[in-house]
N, C-alpha and C positions, 0 to 999 in steps of 0.2 A: 524570446528565450530559446536557446538552442541546446539540445542534448546531443553530444557527439556519439554516433553509433559506428562501430568498427566494420571494416570489410570482413567478409565471412572467413577469410583465412587468417585474420589477426586475432590475437588473444584479447579478451575483454578485460579492461582494467577498471575495477570498481572504485569509486571515490572513497577516501578514508573518512570514517565517521568521526565527528568531534566527540569529546567526552560527554558533553551535554546530550548529544543524540544517543549515545550508547546508554546513558542513564535513563533517558526518556523511554527507550525501547524496553529496557529491563523493568522499569517501574510500571509501564503500560501493560506489559505481559502479566505482571503480578496482580495488578488491579483487575484486569479482565478475568484472571483465573481465581480471583477471590482471596488471594493472600492478604490483600488490604481490603477490609470490608467497607461498604458504603458508609460514609460519615466518619471514617477513621482519619485522624490528623496525620499529615506528612511533615514530620519534624525535620527541618533542614539539617540541623546539627547531627542528629542520629543517622540520617542517610549519608551525610558527608563522612562520618566516622566509619560507617559500614563499608563504604566503597573506597575509603582512604583518599578522598579528594577534598578540595576546599568547598565552601558553601556556594561559590559562584556558579560552577556548572550544575549544581543541584538546583539552585534558584532558576536557572535558565531551563532546565529539564521540566520543572514544575510549571513554568510559564507555557512551555510547549504542550504539556499535558492538558492544561486548561483550555487550549485552543481546540483540543479534541473532545472537550466536554467530560473528560475523565476526572478532572479536579476542579474544585471551586476555590478560587483565590480570594482571601479576605485581607483587608488592610490591617497591618500590624498584628496579624494572628496567623497561626499555622494554616496552611491550605488543607482542605478536606477532600477526601475521596468522594467522587460523585459517579453517577452513570446516567447517560442520556436516557430520557424516558422513551417509550416505544415510538411515539409520534415524532420526536426529534430525530431519532436514529433513522426512522423510515424516510424522513425528509432529506437527510444527508445522503443516504444511499440512492434515493430517487434522483437527486441532483447529480450525483456521481455517475449514475448510469447514463444520463442524458449527455453529460459533458464528454464522457469517454466514447459514447457512440458517435458524437460529432467528430472527435479526433479520428476514430477509425474510418469513418466515411470519407473525410478529407484525405486521409492517408492513402486510401484505395485509389484516389484520383491523382494524388500529387507526389507520392513517393518516387524517388529516383531508383534506378536499377541497383545502385550500391546500397541504398537504404533498405530495399526489399531483401537483398542478400543478407544484410546485417540482421534484419528481423528474423529471417529463417535460421540464421546461426544461433541467435539467442533462444529461439524456440527449440532448437535441437539440444542446447545445453540444458534447458528445463526438462526435456525428455530423459536425458541421462541422469539428472538429479532425482528423478522419481525413484530410481533404484536405491539411492542412498537413504531415502525416507527422512531426510533432514529438513524440517519445515522452515528453519531459520535461513538456511542457505538457499532454499527454493524461493523464499520470500524476497531475498536480496536480488536474485536474478530475475524474479518476476517483476520487480520494480524497473529493472533495465528494459524488460520487454515492453512494459507500458510506456516508459520514457521514449523508446524508439518510435512508438506509434504517435505520441504527442509531437515528436520532432518531425515525423513524416507528414503530419498535417500541415506543416508550414504556415502556422498561424500562431504567432508568439503570444498574442493576447489570450487566445483560447487555451494555450498551454499553461499560461500563468494561472488562469481561473481553475483549470483542472488540477494542477498541482496543489493549489491552495485548498481545494476541497479534499483532495486525497490525503493531505497532511492531517485533516480532522478525522477522516474515516480510517486511516491507516492502522491504528491499533486493532480495530475490529476485523479488517481484512486480513491482518497478520494472524490473528487468533484462529480463524477458521481453517488454516492449514493444518491444525493439530487433529482435525477429524480424520478418522480412519479412511484411507482411500481417497482423500481429498486431492492430493497432489496429482494423481492420475486423472481424476475428473476435471481438474482445472486445466490440465494440458489438452484434453479433448476439446474443452470449450475454446481454448486459445487456437486450436487447430482450425476451427471453423472461421475464426476471425482472420487468421493468417491466409487461409485459402481464398477468402473473399477479397482480401487486400491484394494478393498476388494476381487475381483475375481482374482487378480494377472495378469490382462491383461495389459501388458506394453504399447503396441501400442494404445489401446483404451484409456487408461488413459492419455497418452501424447497428443493424438488428442483432447480429451475433454478439457484438460487444455489449449492447444493452442487456441482452439475456444473460450474458456472463456475469455482469455486476449484480443483477437480480439474484442469480444463484449464489453469488458470494454472500449476499445478505442472508439468504435462507440457510446457508451453511453456518454462518455466524450464530444465527438463532438456534440452530441445532446444537452448536458447541456449548452455548450457555445452558442448555438443558442437561448437559452431561457433567458439568463441573459443580 
């Protein structure tokens, strides 16, 4: 699996989200913020009417939410809002931290010169976005940042595993960007990863990425205490 990263002088083009993906992000955000309480049904018809879409993208969005553990799908009945218990969520983040650390370590050894420049370019775009204070936009560029590292690891199977795990953890990673000052702290954590990758220090890059994901989990837990 390959993620195309641009040269530093080129403009980054973000892939267009499908309607199902847009719905998934919107519903995931509302579930995490408590707009939909645990145990509440997700009626496909009402959601379709609310967003002026057919039930097909709603059904797909609910399926994607189920993969993150945010929704329990029941045969021939409305899906119910769920939330992973503490042990399940801890396990997801633990696996995420190890997979991302592997990617960062390999990237430190294997990234080409152009890939390193592209990573620096995305890192700089994130720095600029801190000033805007827009967690959604930061989240989208943040995904490109991590994709560039998966790509730079040059291990398609590892990238596939990492992406699969990230899709389950994504709503929780996204929510923590709402914490006051989190965007700036995230960038500082990224800076340690980037510097290690640019120096070709596999162990340091892996450790920095592992610590970054651990801090993401802690930030999410802090976020849940404030909503």
